[in-house]
PDB file of N, H, CA, C and O in Angstrom:
ATOM      1  N   MET A   1     -33.222  15.730 -15.110  1.00  0.00           N
ATOM      2  CA  MET A   1     -33.066  14.777 -15.515  1.00  0.00           C
ATOM      3  C   MET A   1     -31.348  15.037 -16.246  1.00  0.00           C
ATOM      4  O   MET A   1     -30.509  14.145 -16.120  1.00  0.00           O
ATOM      5  N   ILE A   2     -31.138  15.877 -16.719  1.00  0.00           N
ATOM      6  H   ILE A   2     -31.820  16.601 -16.821  1.00  0.00           H
ATOM      7  CA  ILE A   2     -29.137  16.479 -16.912  1.00  0.00           C
ATOM      8  C   ILE A   2     -28.842  16.514 -15.739  1.00  0.00           C
ATOM      9  O   ILE A   2     -27.630  16.535 -15.523  1.00  0.00           O
ATOM     10  N   LEU A   3     -29.477  16.528 -14.908  1.00  0.00           N
ATOM     11  H   LEU A   3     -30.462  16.510 -15.084  1.00  0.00           H
ATOM     12  CA  LEU A   3     -28.445  16.466 -13.200  1.00  0.00           C
ATOM     13  C   LEU A   3     -28.275  15.188 -12.814  1.00  0.00           C
ATOM     14  O   LEU A   3     -27.376  14.927 -12.015  1.00  0.00           O
ATOM     15  N   ILE A   4     -28.940  14.391 -13.214  1.00  0.00           N
ATOM     16  H   ILE A   4     -29.670  14.603 -13.863  1.00  0.00           H
ATOM     17  CA  ILE A   4     -29.150  12.990 -12.625  1.00  0.00           C
ATOM     18  C   ILE A   4     -28.193  12.025 -13.697  1.00  0.00           C
ATOM     19  O   ILE A   4     -27.453  11.044 -13.629  1.00  0.00           O
ATOM     20  N   ILE A   5     -28.690  12.920 -14.661  1.00  0.00           N
ATOM     21  H   ILE A   5     -29.292  13.717 -14.716  1.00  0.00           H
ATOM     22  CA  ILE A   5     -26.596  12.397 -15.369  1.00  0.00           C
ATOM     23  C   ILE A   5     -25.770  12.520 -15.077  1.00  0.00           C
ATOM     24  O   ILE A   5     -25.005  11.623 -14.724  1.00  0.00           O
ATOM     25  N   ALA A   6     -25.530  13.766 -15.092  1.00  0.00           N
ATOM     26  H   ALA A   6     -26.151  14.495 -15.379  1.00  0.00           H
ATOM     27  CA  ALA A   6     -24.241  14.274 -15.013  1.00  0.00           C
ATOM     28  C   ALA A   6     -23.625  13.647 -13.025  1.00  0.00           C
ATOM     29  O   ALA A   6     -22.498  13.299 -12.671  1.00  0.00           O
ATOM     30  N   LEU A   7     -24.506  13.714 -12.457  1.00  0.00           N
ATOM     31  H   LEU A   7     -25.421  13.996 -12.745  1.00  0.00           H
ATOM     32  CA  LEU A   7     -24.121  12.865 -11.012  1.00  0.00           C
ATOM     33  C   LEU A   7     -24.210  11.077 -11.751  1.00  0.00           C
ATOM     34  O   LEU A   7     -23.423  10.288 -11.228  1.00  0.00           O
ATOM     35  N   LEU A   8     -24.710  10.765 -12.378  1.00  0.00           N
ATOM     36  H   LEU A   8     -25.349  11.406 -12.802  1.00  0.00           H
ATOM     37  CA  LEU A   8     -24.242   9.298 -12.369  1.00  0.00           C
ATOM     38  C   LEU A   8     -22.716   9.504 -12.904  1.00  0.00           C
ATOM     39  O   LEU A   8     -21.609   9.192 -12.465  1.00  0.00           O
ATOM     40  N   ALA A   9     -23.085  10.029 -13.804  1.00  0.00           N
ATOM     41  H   ALA A   9     -23.984  10.282 -14.160  1.00  0.00           H
ATOM     42  CA  ALA A   9     -21.554  10.021 -14.799  1.00  0.00           C
ATOM     43  C   ALA A   9     -20.327  10.454 -13.670  1.00  0.00           C
ATOM     44  O   ALA A   9     -19.222   9.954 -13.460  1.00  0.00           O
ATOM     45  N   ILE A  10     -20.825  11.262 -13.234  1.00  0.00           N
ATOM     46  H   ILE A  10     -21.723  11.668 -13.405  1.00  0.00           H
ATOM     47  CA  ILE A  10     -19.199  11.298 -11.994  1.00  0.00           C
ATOM     48  C   ILE A  10     -19.163  10.696 -11.200  1.00  0.00           C
ATOM     49  O   ILE A  10     -18.111  10.486 -10.595  1.00  0.00           O
ATOM     50  N   ALA A  11     -20.378  10.133 -10.851  1.00  0.00           N
ATOM     51  H   ALA A  11     -21.233  10.304 -11.342  1.00  0.00           H
ATOM     52  CA  ALA A  11     -20.301   9.116  -9.606  1.00  0.00           C
ATOM     53  C   ALA A  11     -19.450   8.193 -10.433  1.00  0.00           C
ATOM     54  O   ALA A  11     -18.277   8.093 -10.075  1.00  0.00           O
ATOM     55  N   GLY A  12     -19.933   7.344 -11.714  1.00  0.00           N
ATOM     56  H   GLY A  12     -20.887   7.425 -12.004  1.00  0.00           H
ATOM     57  CA  GLY A  12     -19.336   6.023 -12.244  1.00  0.00           C
ATOM     58  C   GLY A  12     -17.849   6.532 -12.863  1.00  0.00           C
ATOM     59  O   GLY A  12     -17.039   5.732 -13.331  1.00  0.00           O
ATOM     60  N   TRP A  13     -17.577   8.240 -12.780  1.00  0.00           N
ATOM     61  H   TRP A  13     -18.235   8.890 -12.400  1.00  0.00           H
ATOM     62  CA  TRP A  13     -15.879   8.479 -12.956  1.00  0.00           C
ATOM     63  C   TRP A  13     -15.347   7.835 -11.730  1.00  0.00           C
ATOM     64  O   TRP A  13     -14.530   6.914 -11.754  1.00  0.00           O
ATOM     65  N   ALA A  14     -15.875   8.389 -10.602  1.00  0.00           N
ATOM     66  H   ALA A  14     -16.538   9.137 -10.582  1.00  0.00           H
ATOM     67  CA  ALA A  14     -15.062   8.673  -9.311  1.00  0.00           C
ATOM     68  C   ALA A  14     -15.204   6.769  -8.930  1.00  0.00           C
ATOM     69  O   ALA A  14     -14.178   6.236  -8.506  1.00  0.00           O
ATOM     70  N   VAL A  15     -16.185   6.087  -9.071  1.00  0.00           N
ATOM     71  H   VAL A  15     -17.018   6.519  -9.415  1.00  0.00           H
ATOM     72  CA  VAL A  15     -15.837   4.338  -9.216  1.00  0.00           C
ATOM     73  C   VAL A  15     -14.430   3.999  -9.936  1.00  0.00           C
ATOM     74  O   VAL A  15     -13.472   3.524  -9.326  1.00  0.00           O
ATOM     75  N   VAL A  16     -14.434   4.253 -11.078  1.00  0.00           N
ATOM     76  H   VAL A  16     -15.212   4.638 -11.573  1.00  0.00           H
ATOM     77  CA  VAL A  16     -13.783   4.031 -11.815  1.00  0.00           C
ATOM     78  C   VAL A  16     -12.038   4.605 -11.466  1.00  0.00           C
ATOM     79  O   VAL A  16     -11.057   3.866 -11.378  1.00  0.00           O
ATOM     80  N   ALA A  17     -12.057   5.870 -11.340  1.00  0.00           N
ATOM     81  H   ALA A  17     -12.854   6.469 -11.412  1.00  0.00           H
ATOM     82  CA  ALA A  17     -10.692   6.117 -11.190  1.00  0.00           C
ATOM     83  C   ALA A  17     -10.074   5.482  -9.085  1.00  0.00           C
ATOM     84  O   ALA A  17      -8.939   5.183  -8.714  1.00  0.00           O
ATOM     85  N   THR A  18     -11.165   5.509  -8.390  1.00  0.00           N
ATOM     86  H   THR A  18     -12.087   5.752  -8.691  1.00  0.00           H
ATOM     87  CA  THR A  18     -11.093   4.663  -7.332  1.00  0.00           C
ATOM     88  C   THR A  18     -10.116   3.189  -7.356  1.00  0.00           C
ATOM     89  O   THR A  18      -9.271   2.836  -6.534  1.00  0.00           O
ATOM     90  N   ILE A  19     -10.497   2.612  -8.401  1.00  0.00           N
ATOM     91  H   ILE A  19     -11.183   2.899  -9.070  1.00  0.00           H
ATOM     92  CA  ILE A  19     -10.131   1.430  -8.773  1.00  0.00           C
ATOM     93  C   ILE A  19      -9.046   1.180  -9.349  1.00  0.00           C
ATOM     94  O   ILE A  19      -8.421   0.120  -9.354  1.00  0.00           O
ATOM     95  N   VAL A  20      -8.746   2.391  -9.967  1.00  0.00           N
ATOM     96  H   VAL A  20      -9.254   3.252  -9.963  1.00  0.00           H
ATOM     97  CA  VAL A  20      -7.154   2.618 -10.888  1.00  0.00           C
ATOM     98  C   VAL A  20      -6.715   2.982  -9.524  1.00  0.00           C
ATOM     99  O   VAL A  20      -6.677   1.890  -8.956  1.00  0.00           O
ATOM    100  N   GLU A  21      -6.362   3.888  -8.667  1.00  0.00           N
ATOM    101  H   GLU A  21      -6.393   4.775  -9.128  1.00  0.00           H
ATOM    102  CA  GLU A  21      -5.529   4.218  -8.050  1.00  0.00           C
ATOM    103  C   GLU A  21      -5.129   3.028  -6.696  1.00  0.00           C
ATOM    104  O   GLU A  21      -4.145   2.974  -5.958  1.00  0.00           O
ATOM    105  N   LEU A  22      -6.132   2.327  -6.765  1.00  0.00           N
ATOM    106  H   LEU A  22      -6.932   2.370  -7.364  1.00  0.00           H
ATOM    107  CA  LEU A  22      -6.217   1.098  -5.138  1.00  0.00           C
ATOM    108  C   LEU A  22      -5.144   0.353  -5.836  1.00  0.00           C
ATOM    109  O   LEU A  22      -4.143  -0.029  -5.230  1.00  0.00           O
ATOM    110  N   ARG A  23      -5.415   0.042  -7.657  1.00  0.00           N
ATOM    111  H   ARG A  23      -6.228   0.352  -8.150  1.00  0.00           H
ATOM    112  CA  ARG A  23      -4.436  -1.034  -8.043  1.00  0.00           C
ATOM    113  C   ARG A  23      -2.908  -0.761  -8.234  1.00  0.00           C
ATOM    114  O   ARG A  23      -2.010  -1.600  -8.313  1.00  0.00           O
ATOM    115  N   ARG A  24      -2.799   0.886  -8.303  1.00  0.00           N
ATOM    116  H   ARG A  24      -3.528   1.567  -8.239  1.00  0.00           H
ATOM    117  CA  ARG A  24      -1.169   1.273  -8.394  1.00  0.00           C
ATOM    118  C   ARG A  24      -0.801   2.411  -7.040  1.00  0.00           C
ATOM    119  O   ARG A  24      -0.036   3.376  -7.063  1.00  0.00           O
ATOM    120  N   ASP A  25      -1.637   1.898  -5.911  1.00  0.00           N
ATOM    121  H   ASP A  25      -2.258   1.114  -5.892  1.00  0.00           H
ATOM    122  CA  ASP A  25      -0.958   2.434  -4.534  1.00  0.00           C
ATOM    123  C   ASP A  25       0.534   1.521  -3.933  1.00  0.00           C
ATOM    124  O   ASP A  25       1.012   1.676  -2.809  1.00  0.00           O
ATOM    125  N   GLY A  26       0.988   0.726  -4.827  1.00  0.00           N
ATOM    126  H   GLY A  26       0.600   0.600  -5.740  1.00  0.00           H
ATOM    127  CA  GLY A  26       2.290   0.434  -4.091  1.00  0.00           C
ATOM    128  C   GLY A  26       2.263  -0.198  -3.015  1.00  0.00           C
ATOM    129  O   GLY A  26       3.363  -0.557  -2.594  1.00  0.00           O
ATOM    130  N   TYR A  27       0.659  -0.669  -1.943  1.00  0.00           N
ATOM    131  H   TYR A  27      -0.234  -0.378  -2.285  1.00  0.00           H
ATOM    132  CA  TYR A  27       0.706  -1.297  -0.858  1.00  0.00           C
ATOM    133  C   TYR A  27       0.415  -2.907  -1.057  1.00  0.00           C
ATOM    134  O   TYR A  27      -0.773  -3.230  -1.042  1.00  0.00           O
ATOM    135  N   ARG A  28       1.460  -4.009  -1.254  1.00  0.00           N
ATOM    136  H   ARG A  28       2.425  -3.746  -1.267  1.00  0.00           H
ATOM    137  CA  ARG A  28       0.693  -4.754  -1.867  1.00  0.00           C
ATOM    138  C   ARG A  28       1.790  -5.707  -0.959  1.00  0.00           C
ATOM    139  O   ARG A  28       2.955  -5.438  -0.665  1.00  0.00           O
ATOM    140  N   PRO A  29       0.999  -6.894  -0.635  1.00  0.00           N
ATOM    141  CA  PRO A  29       2.400  -8.123  -0.003  1.00  0.00           C
ATOM    142  C   PRO A  29       3.503  -8.182  -0.590  1.00  0.00           C
ATOM    143  O   PRO A  29       3.683  -8.225  -1.807  1.00  0.00           O
ATOM    144  N   THR A  30       4.303  -8.188   0.263  1.00  0.00           N
ATOM    145  H   THR A  30       4.156  -8.154   1.251  1.00  0.00           H
ATOM    146  CA  THR A  30       5.526  -8.652   0.145  1.00  0.00           C
ATOM    147  C   THR A  30       6.327  -9.689   0.322  1.00  0.00           C
ATOM    148  O   THR A  30       6.716  -9.660   1.489  1.00  0.00           O
ATOM    149  N   PRO A  31       6.869 -10.796  -0.380  1.00  0.00           N
ATOM    150  CA  PRO A  31       7.161 -11.996   0.227  1.00  0.00           C
ATOM    151  C   PRO A  31       8.637 -11.862   0.968  1.00  0.00           C
ATOM    152  O   PRO A  31       9.648 -11.306   0.541  1.00  0.00           O
ATOM    153  N   THR A  32       8.411 -12.597   2.291  1.00  0.00           N
ATOM    154  H   THR A  32       7.589 -13.049   2.638  1.00  0.00           H
ATOM    155  CA  THR A  32       8.434 -12.478   3.382  1.00  0.00           C
ATOM    156  C   THR A  32      10.744 -12.689   3.035  1.00  0.00           C
ATOM    157  O   THR A  32      10.963 -13.837   2.648  1.00  0.00           O
ATOM    158  N   ASP A  33      11.740 -12.052   3.113  1.00  0.00           N
ATOM    159  H   ASP A  33      11.562 -11.119   3.427  1.00  0.00           H
ATOM    160  CA  ASP A  33      12.915 -12.714   3.565  1.00  0.00           C
ATOM    161  C   ASP A  33      13.547 -13.521   4.600  1.00  0.00           C
ATOM    162  O   ASP A  33      14.093 -13.131   5.632  1.00  0.00           O
ATOM    163  N   TRP A  34      13.372 -14.840   4.113  1.00  0.00           N
ATOM    164  H   TRP A  34      12.929 -15.156   3.275  1.00  0.00           H
ATOM    165  CA  TRP A  34      13.349 -15.854   5.640  1.00  0.00           C
ATOM    166  C   TRP A  34      14.975 -15.892   5.873  1.00  0.00           C
ATOM    167  O   TRP A  34      15.379 -16.388   6.925  1.00  0.00           O
ATOM    168  N   SER A  35      15.839 -15.422   4.997  1.00  0.00           N
ATOM    169  H   SER A  35      15.510 -15.019   4.143  1.00  0.00           H
ATOM    170  CA  SER A  35      17.421 -15.518   5.494  1.00  0.00           C
ATOM    171  C   SER A  35      17.546 -14.098   6.709  1.00  0.00           C
ATOM    172  O   SER A  35      18.504 -13.945   7.466  1.00  0.00           O
ATOM    173  N   ARG A  36      16.774 -13.516   6.663  1.00  0.00           N
ATOM    174  H   ARG A  36      15.996 -13.640   6.048  1.00  0.00           H
ATOM    175  CA  ARG A  36      16.579 -12.809   8.083  1.00  0.00           C
ATOM    176  C   ARG A  36      16.265 -12.908   8.926  1.00  0.00           C
ATOM    177  O   ARG A  36      16.616 -12.134   9.816  1.00  0.00           O
ATOM    178  N   VAL A  37      15.414 -13.926   9.142  1.00  0.00           N
ATOM    179  H   VAL A  37      15.129 -14.555   8.418  1.00  0.00           H
ATOM    180  CA  VAL A  37      14.615 -14.251  10.382  1.00  0.00           C
ATOM    181  C   VAL A  37      14.206 -15.959  10.364  1.00  0.00           C
ATOM    182  O   VAL A  37      13.211 -16.551  10.784  1.00  0.00           O
ATOM    183  N   SER A  38      15.369 -16.404   9.727  1.00  0.00           N
ATOM    184  H   SER A  38      16.177 -15.923   9.387  1.00  0.00           H
ATOM    185  CA  SER A  38      15.106 -17.755  10.131  1.00  0.00           C
ATOM    186  C   SER A  38      16.374 -18.258  11.334  1.00  0.00           C
ATOM    187  O   SER A  38      17.514 -18.704  11.211  1.00  0.00           O
ATOM    188  N   GLY A  39      15.301 -17.843  12.773  1.00  0.00           N
ATOM    189  H   GLY A  39      14.374 -17.481  12.873  1.00  0.00           H
ATOM    190  CA  GLY A  39      15.630 -18.225  13.788  1.00  0.00           C
ATOM    191  C   GLY A  39      17.010 -17.750  14.364  1.00  0.00           C
ATOM    192  O   GLY A  39      17.702 -18.408  15.142  1.00  0.00           O
ATOM    193  N   ARG A  40      17.269 -16.663  13.927  1.00  0.00           N
ATOM    194  H   ARG A  40      16.708 -16.128  13.295  1.00  0.00           H
ATOM    195  CA  ARG A  40      18.661 -15.877  14.551  1.00  0.00           C
ATOM    196  C   ARG A  40      18.284 -14.802  15.725  1.00  0.00           C
ATOM    197  O   ARG A  40      17.245 -14.359  16.214  1.00  0.00           O
ATOM    198  N   ASP A  41      19.379 -14.662  15.870  1.00  0.00           N
ATOM    199  H   ASP A  41      20.223 -15.021  15.472  1.00  0.00           H
ATOM    200  CA  ASP A  41      19.057 -13.495  17.242  1.00  0.00           C
ATOM    201  C   ASP A  41      18.917 -12.893  16.994  1.00  0.00           C
ATOM    202  O   ASP A  41      19.623 -12.666  16.012  1.00  0.00           O
ATOM    203  N   VAL A  42      18.047 -11.863  17.303  1.00  0.00           N
ATOM    204  H   VAL A  42      17.473 -12.048  18.101  1.00  0.00           H
ATOM    205  CA  VAL A  42      17.488 -10.386  16.926  1.00  0.00           C
ATOM    206  C   VAL A  42      19.226  -9.728  17.171  1.00  0.00           C
ATOM    207  O   VAL A  42      19.939  -9.292  16.268  1.00  0.00           O
ATOM    208  N   HIS A  43      19.559  -9.819  18.524  1.00  0.00           N
ATOM    209  H   HIS A  43      18.979 -10.174  19.258  1.00  0.00           H
ATOM    210  CA  HIS A  43      20.528  -8.770  18.863  1.00  0.00           C
ATOM    211  C   HIS A  43      22.058  -9.293  17.877  1.00  0.00           C
ATOM    212  O   HIS A  43      22.844  -8.400  17.562  1.00  0.00           O
ATOM    213  N   GLN A  44      22.313 -10.521  17.526  1.00  0.00           N
ATOM    214  H   GLN A  44      21.675 -11.247  17.782  1.00  0.00           H
ATOM    215  CA  GLN A  44      23.299 -11.200  16.686  1.00  0.00           C
ATOM    216  C   GLN A  44      23.190 -10.173  15.352  1.00  0.00           C
ATOM    217  O   GLN A  44      24.183  -9.651  14.847  1.00  0.00           O
ATOM    218  N   GLN A  45      21.900  -9.988  14.900  1.00  0.00           N
ATOM    219  H   GLN A  45      21.093 -10.412  15.311  1.00  0.00           H
ATOM    220  CA  GLN A  45      21.919  -9.164  13.358  1.00  0.00           C
ATOM    221  C   GLN A  45      21.361  -7.897  13.540  1.00  0.00           C
ATOM    222  O   GLN A  45      20.966  -7.284  12.549  1.00  0.00           O
ATOM    223  N   ALA A  46      21.275  -7.450  14.569  1.00  0.00           N
ATOM    224  H   ALA A  46      21.596  -7.948  15.374  1.00  0.00           H
ATOM    225  CA  ALA A  46      20.974  -5.929  14.492  1.00  0.00           C
ATOM    226  C   ALA A  46      21.953  -4.832  13.621  1.00  0.00           C
ATOM    227  O   ALA A  46      23.156  -4.571  13.586  1.00  0.00           O
ATOM    228  N   GLU A  47      20.593  -4.298  12.873  1.00  0.00           N
ATOM    229  H   GLU A  47      19.616  -4.510  12.902  1.00  0.00           H
ATOM    230  CA  GLU A  47      21.543  -2.856  11.613  1.00  0.00           C
ATOM    231  C   GLU A  47      21.756  -1.962  12.606  1.00  0.00           C
ATOM    232  O   GLU A  47      21.724  -2.204  13.813  1.00  0.00           O
ATOM    233  N   PRO A  48      22.016  -0.729  11.982  1.00  0.00           N
ATOM    234  CA  PRO A  48      22.565   0.169  12.858  1.00  0.00           C
ATOM    235  C   PRO A  48      21.036   1.181  11.951  1.00  0.00           C
ATOM    236  O   PRO A  48      20.680   1.223  10.773  1.00  0.00           O
ATOM    237  N   GLY A  49      20.479   1.883  13.282  1.00  0.00           N
ATOM    238  H   GLY A  49      20.768   1.849  14.238  1.00  0.00           H
ATOM    239  CA  GLY A  49      19.747   2.636  13.137  1.00  0.00           C
ATOM    240  C   GLY A  49      19.921   4.078  13.643  1.00  0.00           C
ATOM    241  O   GLY A  49      20.933   4.491  14.210  1.00  0.00           O
ATOM    242  N   HIS A  50      19.163   4.572  13.457  1.00  0.00           N
ATOM    243  H   HIS A  50      18.342   4.236  12.996  1.00  0.00           H
ATOM    244  CA  HIS A  50      19.199   6.280  13.667  1.00  0.00           C
ATOM    245  C   HIS A  50      19.152   6.358  15.600  1.00  0.00           C
ATOM    246  O   HIS A  50      18.107   6.066  16.181  1.00  0.00           O
ATOM    247  N   GLY A  51      20.492   6.805  16.429  1.00  0.00           N
ATOM    248  H   GLY A  51      21.341   7.042  15.958  1.00  0.00           H
ATOM    249  CA  GLY A  51      20.262   7.131  17.187  1.00  0.00           C
ATOM    250  C   GLY A  51      19.883   8.548  18.409  1.00  0.00           C
ATOM    251  O   GLY A  51      20.765   9.277  18.862  1.00  0.00           O
ATOM    252  N   TYR A  52      19.081   8.614  18.595  1.00  0.00           N
ATOM    253  H   TYR A  52      18.365   8.021  18.227  1.00  0.00           H
ATOM    254  CA  TYR A  52      19.067   9.951  19.155  1.00  0.00           C
ATOM    255  C   TYR A  52      19.066   9.610  20.666  1.00  0.00           C
ATOM    256  O   TYR A  52      18.523   8.692  21.280  1.00  0.00           O
ATOM    257  N   ARG A  53      20.102  10.977  21.203  1.00  0.00           N
ATOM    258  H   ARG A  53      20.543  11.722  20.704  1.00  0.00           H
ATOM    259  CA  ARG A  53      20.193  11.159  22.545  1.00  0.00           C
ATOM    260  C   ARG A  53      19.516  12.125  23.349  1.00  0.00           C
ATOM    261  O   ARG A  53      19.709  12.161  24.564  1.00  0.00           O
TER     262      ARG A  53
END
């Protein structure tokens, strides 16, 4: 009986820890910056990137 109670306590702790970590993981939807994508040509507004030769 003690093992079942310990197993349930560990499972409950794991569920709570999972919920807490999912809330603070940082993968939330970010609003779109429409000033960067509002019908502009991609080649005119190209940003410098890493070029590998």
